[in-house]
C-alpha positions in Angstrom: -0.2 -0.1 0.1 1.2 3.6 -0.9 1.2 5.8 2.2 -0.2 9.0 1.3 -0.3 12.6 3.1 -1.4 16.0 2.6 1.1 18.1 0.0 3.5 20.3 1.7 3.6 23.8 1.0 7.7 23.7 1.1 7.9 20.7 -1.1 5.7 22.5 -3.7 7.4 25.4 -3.8 10.9 23.7 -4.3 9.4 22.2 -7.5 8.0 25.7 -8.9 10.6 27.0 -11.3 9.6 30.3 -13.2 11.8 31.3 -16.2 12.9 34.9 -16.3 11.1 36.5 -19.3 12.7 37.4 -22.2 11.8 40.6 -23.7 14.1 40.8 -26.9 11.8 39.3 -29.2 14.8 38.1 -32.0 16.7 36.7 -29.0 13.5 34.7 -27.8 13.0 33.2 -31.0 16.4 32.4 -31.8 16.8 30.7 -28.3 13.9 28.6 -29.3 15.6 27.4 -32.3 17.2 24.0 -31.7 17.7 22.7 -35.0 18.5 24.2 -38.6 14.8 23.2 -39.6 13.5 25.3 -36.5 15.4 28.4 -38.1 13.9 27.5 -41.6 10.4 27.6 -40.0 11.0 31.1 -38.5 12.4 32.4 -41.7 9.5 31.6 -43.4 7.2 33.3 -41.2 9.5 36.2 -41.4 10.5 36.7 -45.0 7.9 37.3 -48.0 7.3 34.2 -50.3 9.5 35.2 -53.2 12.4 35.7 -51.6 12.0 32.8 -48.8 11.2 30.7 -52.1 14.5 31.7 -53.9 16.6 30.5 -50.8 14.5 27.4 -50.3 13.9 26.3 -53.7 15.8 24.2 -56.5 15.5 23.4 -60.0 12.5 22.1 -61.8 11.0 19.1 -59.6 13.9 19.8 -56.8 14.3 16.4 -57.0 18.3 16.6 -56.5 18.0 18.8 -53.3 15.5 16.3 -52.0 17.7 13.3 -52.6 20.7 15.1 -51.0 18.8 15.8 -47.9 17.5 12.1 -48.1 21.3 11.1 -48.5 22.2 12.6 -45.3 19.0 11.1 -43.4 20.0 7.7 -44.8 23.4 7.5 -42.7 24.0 4.8 -40.2 26.5 5.7 -37.6 28.6 2.9 -36.0 30.0 4.2 -32.8 32.9 2.8 -30.8 32.2 2.3 -27.1 34.2 2.5 -24.2 36.4 5.1 -26.2 36.3 8.4 -23.6 35.8 11.6 -25.7 35.1 14.0 -22.7 36.4 16.9 -25.1 36.5 16.9 -28.9 38.8 19.2 -31.1 36.6 20.4 -33.9 39.5 22.4 -35.6 41.0 21.4 -39.3 43.6 22.8 -41.6 42.0 23.5 -45.0 43.9 25.1 -48.1 47.0 26.1 -45.9 45.2 27.5 -43.1 43.1 26.6 -40.2 39.4 26.5 -39.2 37.7 26.3 -36.1 35.0 24.0 -37.6 35.0 21.6 -40.5 32.7 24.0 -42.2 32.5 27.3 -43.9 29.8 29.7 -45.3 29.1 28.6 -49.0 28.7 31.4 -51.7 24.9 32.7 -51.8 23.6 35.2 -54.5 21.6 38.2 -53.8 22.0 37.7 -50.2 20.5 41.1 -48.8 17.3 40.0 -50.5 16.7 37.6 -47.5 17.6 40.0 -44.9 19.1 43.3 -44.9 22.3 42.7 -43.2 23.0 40.3 -46.0 26.9 39.3 -46.4 28.0 41.6 -43.8 26.2 39.5 -41.3 27.8 36.0 -42.6 31.4 37.6 -42.9 31.0 39.0 -39.1 29.7 35.6 -38.1 32.4 33.8 -39.8 35.0 36.1 -38.2 34.0 35.3 -34.9 33.6 31.7 -35.4 36.7 31.4 -36.6 35.7 29.9 -40.1 36.1 30.9 -43.8 33.2 33.1 -45.6 32.9 32.8 -49.1 31.7 35.8 -51.3 29.4 35.0 -54.4 30.1 37.2 -57.7 26.2 37.6 -57.6 26.6 39.0 -53.8 25.2 42.2 -52.6 28.0 43.7 -50.7 31.2 44.5 -52.4 34.6 42.5 -52.3 36.2 45.4 -50.5 33.2 45.7 -47.9 33.5 42.2 -46.8 36.9 42.3 -46.4 36.6 45.2 -44.1 34.1 43.1 -42.1 36.2 40.2 -42.0 39.7 42.2 -41.9 41.6 39.1 -40.4 39.7 36.0 -41.1 39.5 33.7 -44.1 37.5 35.2 -47.1 37.3 33.4 -50.2 35.5 34.7 -53.5 33.6 32.7 -55.8 33.9 33.6 -59.4 31.4 33.0 -62.4 32.9 33.3 -66.0 31.0 36.0 -67.5 30.4 36.5 -71.3 32.6 39.7 -70.9 35.6 37.9 -69.6 37.1 41.3 -68.5 34.5 41.6 -65.9 35.4 38.2 -64.5 39.2 39.2 -64.7 38.6 42.3 -63.1 36.6 40.7 -60.1 39.6 38.4 -60.0 42.2 41.4 -59.5 40.0 42.9 -57.0 39.5 39.9 -54.8 43.5 39.4 -55.1 44.2 43.0 -54.1 41.7 42.8 -51.1 43.7 39.7 -49.8 41.1 37.0 -50.4 43.1 34.0 -50.0 41.1 31.5 -52.1 39.3 31.4 -55.3 36.2 29.4 -55.8 36.3 28.8 -60.0 32.7 27.8 -60.4 31.8 25.3 -63.9 28.1 23.9 -63.1 26.3 27.1 -64.2 27.0 27.7 -68.0 23.4 28.5 -68.5 20.6 29.0 -65.5 18.7 26.0 -64.2 14.9 26.2 -64.5 13.8 27.6 -60.8 10.3 27.2 -61.0 9.2 28.7 -57.8 11.0 31.9 -58.7 9.0 31.9 -62.0 5.7 31.2 -60.4 6.1 33.9 -57.7 7.1 36.4 -60.5 10.6 37.0 -58.7 12.9 39.4 -59.9 15.9 41.5 -59.0 15.1 44.0 -57.5 11.8 42.8 -56.0 8.7 44.6 -57.7 5.7 45.9 -55.8 2.8 43.9 -57.0 -0.7 43.1 -55.7 0.7 39.6 -54.6 3.6 41.2 -52.9 1.8 43.5 -51.3 -0.9 41.0 -49.9 2.1 38.7 -48.9 3.8 41.9 -47.3 1.0 42.6 -44.8 2.2 40.3 -42.1 5.7 40.7 -42.6 6.2 44.8 -42.3 9.5 44.7 -40.6 11.0 42.9 -44.0 9.8 46.0 -46.1 10.5 48.4 -43.7 14.1 47.0 -43.8 14.1 47.0 -47.6 12.7 50.1 -48.1 14.8 52.1 -45.4 18.3 50.7 -46.3 20.6 51.2 -49.4 19.2 49.9 -52.9 19.3 46.2 -53.5 21.6 45.7 -56.5 24.6 43.8 -57.4 27.9 44.9 -55.8 30.0 43.4 -58.8 28.0 43.7 -61.6 25.9 46.7 -63.4 23.0 44.6 -64.5 19.9 44.5 -62.6 16.2 43.9 -63.6 14.6 40.7 -64.7 14.1 37.0 -63.3 17.3 35.2 -61.7 17.4 33.2 -64.6 17.3 35.8 -67.0 20.0 37.5 -65.5 22.1 34.6 -65.2 21.5 33.7 -68.9 22.6 37.3 -70.0 25.7 36.9 -68.0 27.1 33.3 -68.2 28.8 31.7 -70.8 27.9 28.0 -72.1 31.3 28.1 -73.7 33.6 27.9 -70.4 36.3 25.5 -70.9 39.5 24.5 -69.4 41.2 27.4 -71.2 39.3 29.9 -69.0 40.5 28.1 -65.8 44.0 28.0 -66.9 43.6 31.8 -67.9 42.3 32.6 -64.1 44.9 30.5 -62.7 47.5 32.6 -64.1 46.2 35.7 -62.8 45.2 34.3 -59.2 47.9 34.3 -56.5 46.3 32.2 -54.0 44.7 28.9 -54.0 41.9 27.9 -56.8 39.4 25.4 -55.9 37.0 24.1 -58.7 33.4 24.4 -57.8 30.8 22.0 -59.3 32.5 18.7 -59.7 29.9 15.9 -60.3 31.7 12.9 -61.7 35.0 11.1 -60.5 36.5 11.6 -64.2 36.3 15.2 -63.9 37.6 15.2 -60.3 40.7 13.1 -61.2 41.6 15.3 -64.3 41.1 18.5 -62.1 43.4 17.2 -59.3 46.1 15.8 -62.2 45.9 19.6 -63.4 47.2 20.6 -59.9 44.1 22.5 -58.6 44.2 23.3 -55.2 40.9 21.7 -54.3 37.6 20.6 -55.7 34.1 20.8 -54.4 31.9 18.1 -55.0 28.5 20.1 -55.8 25.2 20.0 -57.6 24.9 23.9 -56.6 22.4 23.1 -54.2 20.2 21.2 -56.4 19.5 24.6 -58.3 20.9 23.9 -61.8 20.9 20.3 -63.4 17.7 18.3 -61.7 18.3 14.9 -61.2 22.2 15.6 -60.8 24.5 13.2 -58.8 24.1 13.5 -55.1 27.6 14.9 -53.9 27.5 12.9 -50.5 27.1 9.8 -52.6 30.0 10.6 -54.8 32.3 11.5 -52.0 33.8 7.9 -51.5 34.5 7.2 -54.9 36.1 10.5 -55.6 38.4 10.1 -52.7 39.6 6.5 -53.8 40.4 8.0 -57.2 42.4 10.9 -56.1 44.0 9.8 -53.1 44.4 11.2 -49.5 46.6 14.1 -50.6 43.8 15.8 -52.9 41.6 18.4 -51.0 38.2 17.4 -51.3 35.2 19.5 -50.2 31.3 18.9 -50.1 28.1 20.9 -50.2 24.5 20.5 -50.7 21.8 19.2 -48.4 23.7 19.9 -45.2 21.0 20.6 -42.3 22.7 19.2 -39.2 26.1 18.9 -37.6 26.1 15.0 -37.9 25.9 15.2 -41.9 29.1 17.4 -41.6 30.6 14.7 -39.3 29.5 11.7 -41.8 31.2 13.9 -44.8 34.5 13.9 -42.6 34.2 10.3 -42.2 34.0 9.4 -45.7 36.4 11.6 -46.9 35.8 15.1 -47.2 38.4 17.5 -46.1 35.8 20.3 -45.6 32.1 21.2 -46.1 30.0 24.4 -47.1 26.9 25.3 -46.0 24.5 27.6 -47.9 20.8 27.4 -47.2 21.3 26.7 -43.3 23.3 29.8 -43.2 20.8 31.7 -45.0 17.9 30.4 -42.9 19.5 31.9 -39.7 20.0 35.1 -41.6 16.1 35.1 -42.4 15.4 34.3 -38.9 17.5 36.8 -37.1 20.2 38.5 -39.3 23.6 38.5 -37.6 22.3 36.8 -34.4 20.7 34.3 -36.7 23.6 33.4 -38.4 25.5 33.2 -35.0 22.6 30.8 -34.2 23.1 28.5 -37.2 26.8 28.2 -36.3 26.1 27.2 -32.7 23.7 24.6 -33.4 25.9 23.0 -36.2 29.1 23.4 -33.6 27.0 21.4 -30.7 25.7 18.8 -33.2 29.1 18.3 -34.5 30.6 17.9 -30.7 27.7 15.6 -29.7 28.2 13.3 -32.6 31.7 13.0 -32.3 31.4 12.5 -28.4 28.9 9.5 -29.2 30.7 8.0 -31.8 33.7 7.8 -29.4 36.2 10.2 -31.4 38.4 13.2 -30.0 39.3 14.8 -33.1 38.2 14.9 -36.9 41.5 12.8 -37.7 40.0 9.9 -35.9 37.0 9.9 -38.2 37.0 6.9 -40.7 35.0 5.5 -43.1 34.3 2.6 -40.8 32.0 4.9 -38.7 29.5 5.5 -41.2 27.1 3.7 -43.9 25.6 5.5 -46.7 22.1 3.6 -46.7 20.9 3.9 -50.3 17.0 3.7 -51.6 18.5 3.8 -54.9 19.8 1.3 -57.2 22.5 2.9 -59.7 22.9 0.8 -63.1 25.4 1.5 -65.8 24.2 2.8 -69.2 25.3 -0.7 -70.2 23.4 -2.4 -68.0 20.1 -0.3 -68.8 20.9 -1.0 -72.4 20.8 -5.0 -71.5 17.8 -4.7 -69.6 15.9 -2.7 -72.1 16.9 -5.2 -74.8 16.0 -8.0 -72.7 12.3 -6.6 -72.3 
C-alpha cells in the first residue's frame, strides 16, 4: 500500500521554477530554435514568399535537393564504445590555414534580399567563429566591404566566368588585391537552371511591388521596412539588374566556359584555386592531375541540373580515385552537424553550408547566423562524442554506412535490360 499525505507547501515551492522572461523578441525566437529546421520555420514566417522561395527552392522538380537531404538522413553511424571522448577538437586545416570548425559559409547570391544585413552578417559571424566566408560573384556586398567586415579572417571569392571575360578578370584582380586567400572557380552554371518557384512567384531583382507581393507583405512589415529604408538592393560586383534570376544568369553566363578559362584565371590568381561544381569521378581526377588546389563536389544546391548526382554519395568514389593528398570538399543538403561529421568520415576535408546559413540570416540577421553556427557546432561535438572520437582525424569510413534507396545501373546495364524486355 502507498502511504499518502497532504501536500507540503515547502515541497511544492521547491518544484516551482519560473523562467525569467525574455523581452527581446529576436533573442527569444532564436533561443527557441534547436535545429536548422527550426530556423527554417522561423525564416518562412518572417520573409516574403518570393525571397524565401528563392532561398529554399531548387531547379525544376527539386529532386536533386530532396535526394541530397535524404542521403544525409540515410546515414547509419557505427560508434565505438568504451572510448572516452570527454572533449573533442573540431578544428581542421584547409587550404593551408586553420578553421575552428569543419565547415565554412558557401557563396550565396542576392543575400541582402533575404535579410538586409546580408553578407556583412555572414562575414562577421564567420570571423567570430573562426571559419571561412565565401562571397559570391552575385553578392550584394562588395569585395572591399566584406574584407572590411572580416579583415583578419578567411575570405574566399566565388567566381563565375561571364560572357564579358573582362568582368571576371576584374573581379579576380579586386579579390586578390583585397587579400582574399582562395578563389572558387565555378563550373556548373553555363546557363541558369529552371527555378520554377521563382517563375511562379514572378520573382525579380530587384523585387517588384505587385498586388501579390503587397498582400504577402502585410503580415511581414518589418521586412519591407528594412528593404525600403536601407541602401538599394543591387549587385555589388555587376552592373546589370532587372529581370528574373534566370534571365540575369543567362545574360551574364557563358556556356562556352572551358579548361582554357581555368588556365587563364589560374595565371591571374596568386592564392589557392578551387574548382566548384564537380559532379563525376573522371572530372575530379582530371582536375587534381592538373594541379588545382582543391575541388568541391556540388550540384549547386540542386539549383542547376535536376537529378544531378548526389555529392555525398559521390564522395567515397572520388576520394578513392584522387587519393588522400587531394583537397576534396562537399556541399548541398547539409542541415545537421551529423551530416558534416559523416562527410568528414567518408573523406571530405571540409564542407560548405548555404541554405542553413541563410535560414539563420532570415530568422534573425547576424544573431541568426550565429545561431546557425552554434547549432551545427553543438551537433558536431555531440555526434563525435557519441561516436567515441576526440578529433576529426579519428573519423574513418568505418564509422559511417551510406544507406541507399536508389539502385544505380550503368548505361550498359540499362541497355541490356531494355533489350531483354
